[in-house]
C-alpha positions, 0 to 999 in steps of 0.5 A: 658730664663726659666729654665728647669722644673725638673718635670721628664717625663714619658720616652716618649721622650726616647721611641720616640727615641729608639722605632724606633732605636730598631725596625730598629736593629730588622729588620736588625737582623731577616730579610734577602733578602728572608724575605723582606715581614717580613721586611716590616711588622716589619718596619711598626709596628715599625714606627707606634709604634714610632709615637704612643709614640709621641702622649702623647707629644702632648696631655700632652703638657702644652701651658702656659710655655716655660720651657722644658717639658717631661724632662729626665736626667741621668748621662752619662759621669760623669767625664765631667758632660755630661748627657743623658738629654732630654726635648722639648718645643714648638719649638721642639714638632712639629718636633718630631711628624713630624719626626715620621709621615714621617717615616711611610710615607717612609716605606709605600712609599717604600713598593713595590718599594724597592726590593733590600736589603729591610730589610737594606733600611727600617732598616736604615730609622727607625734608622735615625728616632730615631736619628733625634728625638734625635736631637730635644729632646737633652738638653745636648750639647754633646748628641745633637752633637752625635745625630746631627752627627750620622744622617749622617751615615744612610743617607749616606748609603741610598744615597750610596746604593739605589741612582742613577748612581752618588750616590757615588759622591752625598753621599760623597759630602753630608757627607763631607760638613756636617761633615766639617761644624760641626767640628767648632761646637765641638770647640764652644761647648768645649769653652762653657763647659770650660766657664760654667763647664757644657754641659747643653744647658740651662746653656749655654743660661744664660752664660754671654759672651763678644761680640768677644766671641759671634761673634766667637761662632755664626760663628762656629755654623753657619757653621754647621747649614747653611750647614745643612739647607742649606743656600746659598752659602753652598747649592750645596750638596743638589741638587746632594743628592736629585737627586741621593737619592731614593724617601724615602731618598729625602722625609726624607732629605727635610721633616726633615733633613734640619730642623735639622740646622734650629732648631739648630739656635733656640736652640743654635745660637740665645739664646747663642749669642743674641748680636752677633745675632743682630750684624750679622743679616744683613748678615743672612738676606742678605744670606736668601734673596739671597736663596729666590730670586736667588735660586728660579730663579735657580729652574726655569731653571731646566730640572730635576724635582727632582733638581727643587724641591731641589732648591725650598727647598733651597728657602723655607728654606730661608724663615725660616732663614729670619724669625728668624732674624727679631726678631719679633713674626710674623716672628719667628712664621712664620719661625717655621710654615714654617719648619712644612709646608715644611715637608709636602709639599716638602715630598709630591712633592718628593713622586709625582715625585717618583710615576712617576719615578717608572712608566717611570724611568725618572725625566726629564721634557721633557720626560713627557707631557699629564700625566693627560690623563693617571693618572687623580687622580694623576694629581689632587693630584700633582696639590694641592701639586704644588699649596702649593709649590707656596704658594697658600692661604688655603694650608700650604705653604701660612701660613708660607711664609705669616707670614714671609713676614708680619714680614719682612715688620714690620722689614723693608718694602723693605726686605718684598718686596724682600721676597714677590717676591719669591712667583712669582718665586715659582708660576712660577717654580711650575706651569710651571713644572706642565704644562709641565709634566701633560698637553698637548697631550701624546707625549711619547709612554711610557707615554701612558702606565702609570697607575694611582696611586694604592690604596697604593699610593692614600691613602698615597698622600691623607693623605699628602693632608689632612695635607697640607689643614688642616694646611692651613685652621686651622694654630691655631692648630699648632701655639698654641703650638709654641707661648709661646716658641717664645715669650720667645725666643724673650724676651731672645734676647731683653736682652744683655748677654755681660759681 
């Protein structure tokens, strides 16, 4: 892979990480229960500033090189050769921008809804936003690990304090699954450090390794990353976490946190152990297909809307890992596009469920019916997101899945055929849920009292709808930044690293 460019950045990546973190600390420091409104406005200012400092990453991005850009490097723990090293390529740039954007969405979504410890809720999200951007921007293995593990703490607190009745159980399950999965990753990183004398991820990409070493390193990384995505069969923590999390927690979990594991496959597993990646590809493809098909069928029988969308997230992330292990440009590009698209679609689906929950305080599909009679604007927007969740052409949900299926057919027709059946299940669970919740006569008197979306909710959902449609109609805007980095990664994967 291309070496890191030593043209130093202007500090934009550090700003993208530390502006939201510092904003979160300020909100926690100067606000309290009595100053909730100040907390909201400070958080909005912090999230908007956090997004503003990521815009130069797009405007100044060079699409002709796969080398890391906006590089920053300074010594951190000099005795061990650990650096505060940042840099992004085409695989990371969109995830940084998406994280900053979703943070604004979450702050606005919780504006009137969160009335208990508002400053702590918003402060936790701002800090979480900076930590997640740190994961995507880290160019040093130890720095990556610190950010990767640190993201657990704010999300654990968010689920555990502002979640549903079983929030403590869900928070513990989320924390233990993801922490235990990461311990072997630390062992793999220490081995790579001892073998190379460096924590620089780019050095690890070039390090020759034997087949046994590569397989063990791949499996150690896979345990952490598969839990985070989550892949079948280590997915059981996600439905519990989603169901118990507040709406903002579900949005960030689906839109960004699941992508940390997928991104880590691109940054660590594939380039560090390319021979093992090819050797273990059948296992990864099988696990991905099980997620795409079996978990799609599991989603079909859910009675809880949040749980249904949580299972659909696992199925959609199955497309991402499937695309990675086809080792062709179409599939890989489709997987990265699917990561971005899923951020908008799943985030919007959880926002819609949150809008209904705020009015009826129920997530059970059976408690609804006839919502369109009371909430026509909401019903129209919810339909668009449900269609995008099912992969309707002209929505962002179609682009990534279509490219992955196309890449799978190029790799093996029957794998592509099996992956394509997921579109049927996606349409079935998305539209069947929509039909039962939105159409029909109003059977529940509480539904009769529901009011349509207010101005804040309407424009928030319209903004998400605009991105879903824009990405579906003009995917080139997104793929242009991705393409060179994907080509470079595939070229790296085509050469052996066996010593």
